[in-house]
C-alpha positions in Angstrom: 168.9 169.6 54.8 166.5 170.5 52.0 167.0 169.1 48.6 167.9 172.5 47.2 170.5 173.2 49.7 172.0 169.8 49.2 172.3 170.5 45.5 174.2 173.7 46.1 176.7 171.7 48.5 176.9 168.9 45.9 177.9 171.3 43.0 180.6 172.9 45.2 182.2 169.4 46.1 181.7 168.2 42.3 183.5 171.3 41.2 186.6 170.7 43.3 186.8 167.0 43.8 189.1 165.8 40.8 190.9 162.7 39.9 194.6 163.7 39.5 195.9 160.2 38.8 196.7 160.1 35.0 196.5 156.4 35.1 192.8 156.4 36.4 191.2 159.1 34.2 188.9 156.8 32.3 187.4 153.3 32.4 186.5 151.3 35.4 189.2 152.6 37.6 188.2 156.1 37.3 186.9 158.1 40.2 183.2 158.3 40.5 181.4 161.3 41.9 178.0 159.9 43.3 175.4 162.3 44.5 172.8 161.5 47.0 169.5 160.0 45.9 167.0 157.8 47.8 167.1 156.5 51.4 164.8 153.4 51.2 162.3 155.5 49.1 161.7 158.0 52.1 164.1 160.8 51.5 164.2 161.9 47.9 166.9 164.2 46.5 166.8 162.5 43.2 164.6 164.9 41.4 166.5 167.9 42.5 169.9 166.3 41.7 168.9 165.2 38.2 167.3 168.4 37.3 170.4 170.4 38.4 172.5 167.9 36.5 170.5 168.4 33.3 170.8 172.2 33.6 174.5 172.3 34.7 177.3 174.5 33.3 180.9 173.4 32.5 182.2 173.8 36.0 180.9 170.7 37.7 179.7 167.2 36.9 178.6 163.9 38.6 178.8 160.3 37.4 175.9 158.9 39.3 173.2 158.9 42.0 173.0 156.8 45.1 170.2 154.5 46.3 170.4 153.4 50.0 168.1 150.7 51.3 168.2 147.9 53.8 166.0 144.9 54.4 164.4 145.1 57.6 162.5 142.1 58.7 160.3 143.9 61.2 160.8 147.4 62.4 163.8 149.7 63.1 163.2 149.5 66.9 163.0 145.7 66.8 164.3 144.2 63.6 164.4 140.5 64.6 167.1 138.0 65.4 169.7 136.8 62.9 169.4 133.1 64.0 166.5 131.1 65.8 163.7 132.6 63.7 160.8 130.7 62.2 159.2 130.8 58.7 157.1 133.9 59.7 160.2 135.9 60.2 161.8 134.3 57.0 158.8 135.3 54.9 158.7 139.0 56.1 162.4 139.3 55.2 161.9 138.0 51.7 159.0 140.4 51.2 161.0 143.3 52.5 164.0 142.7 50.4 162.0 142.8 47.2 161.2 146.4 47.9 164.5 146.8 46.1 162.8 146.1 43.0 160.4 149.0 43.4 163.1 151.5 44.7 165.3 150.7 41.6 162.4 151.1 39.2 161.1 154.6 40.9 164.7 156.0 40.9 165.4 154.9 37.6 162.2 156.5 36.2 163.2 159.9 37.7 166.7 159.6 36.2 165.2 158.6 32.9 163.2 161.9 32.6 166.4 164.0 32.8 169.0 161.5 31.4 167.3 159.1 28.7 170.6 158.3 27.2 171.5 156.8 30.8 174.9 158.6 31.0 174.7 158.7 34.8 174.6 155.3 36.9 172.5 154.4 39.6 174.7 153.3 42.7 173.0 151.2 45.4 175.5 152.4 47.8 174.3 150.1 50.9 171.9 147.2 51.0 171.5 143.9 52.9 169.6 142.5 55.7 169.8 144.3 59.2 168.7 142.3 62.2 169.1 142.8 65.9 172.9 142.4 67.2 173.9 138.9 68.4 173.1 138.4 72.1 176.0 139.4 74.3 177.7 141.5 71.8 178.4 145.3 71.8 175.1 146.7 70.3 177.1 149.5 68.7 179.1 146.9 66.6 175.9 145.7 64.7 177.3 142.1 64.8 175.0 139.5 63.4 175.0 135.9 62.1 174.5 135.1 58.5 172.2 132.3 57.3 170.5 130.6 54.5 167.9 133.3 54.6 170.6 135.9 53.9 172.0 134.0 51.0 168.5 133.9 49.4 168.3 137.6 50.1 171.7 138.2 48.6 170.7 136.4 45.4 167.5 138.1 45.0 169.1 141.5 45.0 171.7 140.5 42.9 169.2 139.4 40.4 167.4 142.9 40.5 170.7 144.5 39.9 171.4 142.2 36.9 168.0 142.9 35.3 168.6 146.8 35.5 172.3 146.8 34.5 171.6 149.4 32.0 171.1 151.8 34.9 172.6 150.1 38.0 176.4 150.5 37.7 177.4 149.7 41.3 176.0 147.9 44.2 177.7 147.8 47.6 176.5 145.3 50.2 176.4 146.8 53.6 179.4 145.4 55.3 182.2 142.8 54.4 183.4 141.3 57.9 181.3 140.4 61.1 178.9 143.5 60.7 175.3 143.1 59.2 175.2 140.9 56.1 178.9 140.0 56.3 180.7 137.6 54.0 183.4 136.9 56.5 183.1 136.2 60.3 186.2 136.3 62.5 187.2 135.5 66.1 190.8 136.3 66.8 192.9 134.1 64.5 189.9 132.1 63.3 187.8 133.1 60.1 184.7 131.5 58.2 182.9 132.2 55.0 179.2 132.8 55.4 176.3 131.7 53.1 176.3 135.2 51.6 180.1 134.7 50.7 179.3 131.6 48.9 176.5 133.3 46.9 178.9 136.0 45.8 181.5 133.5 44.8 178.7 131.6 42.8 177.7 134.9 40.9 181.3 135.8 40.0 180.7 134.8 36.4 178.1 137.6 36.2 180.7 140.2 36.6 181.5 142.1 33.5 179.0 139.9 31.7 176.0 140.8 29.5 172.5 140.3 30.5 170.5 137.7 28.5 166.7 137.5 28.6 165.4 134.4 30.3 161.7 133.4 30.6 160.3 131.2 33.3 157.1 130.6 35.2 157.6 132.0 38.8 154.9 130.2 40.7 153.9 131.5 44.1 155.2 131.0 47.7 152.5 131.9 50.3 152.7 132.2 54.0 149.8 133.7 55.9 148.8 136.9 54.0 152.2 137.2 52.5 152.2 135.9 48.8 155.6 136.1 46.8 157.1 134.7 43.7 158.5 131.2 44.4 161.3 131.2 41.9 163.7 133.7 40.3 166.2 133.5 37.5 168.6 135.7 35.4 171.0 134.9 32.8 174.2 136.5 31.3 176.9 135.7 28.8 180.5 136.3 30.1 183.5 137.8 28.0 184.5 134.4 27.0 181.0 133.8 25.4 180.0 131.2 28.0 176.1 131.4 29.2 175.5 131.4 32.9 172.0 131.0 34.7 171.3 131.9 38.3 168.1 130.4 40.0 166.5 130.8 43.3 163.8 128.9 45.2 162.6 131.2 48.0 160.0 128.6 49.4 161.5 127.2 52.5 159.2 124.0 52.3 158.5 122.9 48.7 160.9 122.0 46.0 160.6 123.9 42.6 160.4 122.1 39.3 161.7 124.9 37.0 161.7 125.1 33.2 163.7 127.9 31.7 164.0 129.1 28.0 166.8 131.4 26.8 166.4 133.7 24.0 167.7 132.1 20.8 169.4 129.3 22.4 168.8 125.4 22.3 170.5 124.2 25.5 172.0 120.7 25.8 172.3 120.9 29.7 173.6 122.9 32.5 175.9 122.3 35.5 177.3 124.4 38.4 176.7 124.6 42.2 173.7 125.0 44.5 173.6 126.3 48.1 171.0 125.0 50.6 170.6 123.7 54.1 168.0 121.9 56.3 166.6 125.2 57.9 166.2 128.8 57.0 168.5 129.7 59.8 171.3 127.2 59.1 174.4 129.0 59.3 178.3 128.4 59.7 180.1 128.4 62.9 183.8 128.3 64.0 183.3 124.6 65.0 181.3 123.9 61.8 182.7 126.3 59.3 181.2 124.4 56.2 177.8 123.5 57.5 176.4 125.7 54.7 178.4 125.3 51.5 177.8 124.8 47.8 177.7 121.4 46.2 177.4 120.2 42.6 174.1 120.8 40.8 172.8 120.2 37.2 169.8 120.6 35.0 168.8 118.7 32.0 167.5 119.6 28.7 164.3 118.7 27.1 163.4 120.2 23.6 166.0 122.9 23.8 164.6 124.1 27.3 166.4 123.7 30.6 164.6 121.8 33.6 165.8 122.0 37.2 164.7 120.5 40.4 165.4 123.1 42.9 165.4 122.2 46.7 163.4 124.5 49.1 165.5 127.8 50.1 168.2 127.3 47.5 170.3 129.3 45.3 172.1 127.8 42.2 174.3 129.1 39.5 175.0 127.0 36.4 176.9 127.2 33.2 174.7 126.3 30.2 175.9 124.0 27.4 174.6 125.2 24.0 
């Protein structure tokens, strides 16, 4: 449908969709009415939605606008396998997932034009890597494995959302169990945790935390004509005042010696967990459910700055000691 026609439908539903539970009228538990926005940057209703919202009358309102975008390593017709891929497929997937940075920036700019006070949230309603279904499975079920590559992709997207937390109020990974970038895989009574699950568990301290500026040198990861930042980092302070730092090394071959400085802080050290494995397509199976799992990790302080030795293709989250 055209953006104008969608806006008229949106107004009707926004008018009559109400939260009638008195216990959930405000705060984090309150219902959110989210209007359609971008789909991978290709179908843009955002301008029409935001203009209508700015000009709205008392009879309707919304709380946010959506952004919908997947990481596709190759093409929609032939996305590529979820395991058994090489560095070329890995590099293309990392490059593709970083499109999320531009999608968030472009949609935020449109929203800022009509909502400079950031009253509305941007909700990334579906994201994650989408590959070809596992061989021998029903294609319609979209079942795929989950690898170290997917863990790196999860961390890079979470970092983008953390940096844009003033506008991004919610972000829903594509699926939870068995499908696409799943956190849990099941087989009858058996269940395992995927590398993406472990990244989410490691990033728990960033929930309800406040973003803290961190500076670092990103370096470069190159494969063929693909050139990407080698490392990424975000920091946040949780409700108890503890400071957390998340680090990513996307290079599948080279370790990264990373030095990070945090605004207004002389750090004495940092300790937490790291997730990595021998290959980019390493994954957990029901016979080896802990093949890819976090292990202890620490950094050291020098002159008030933190130094880390990040293995190739790794994600780390540490608590900083002031």
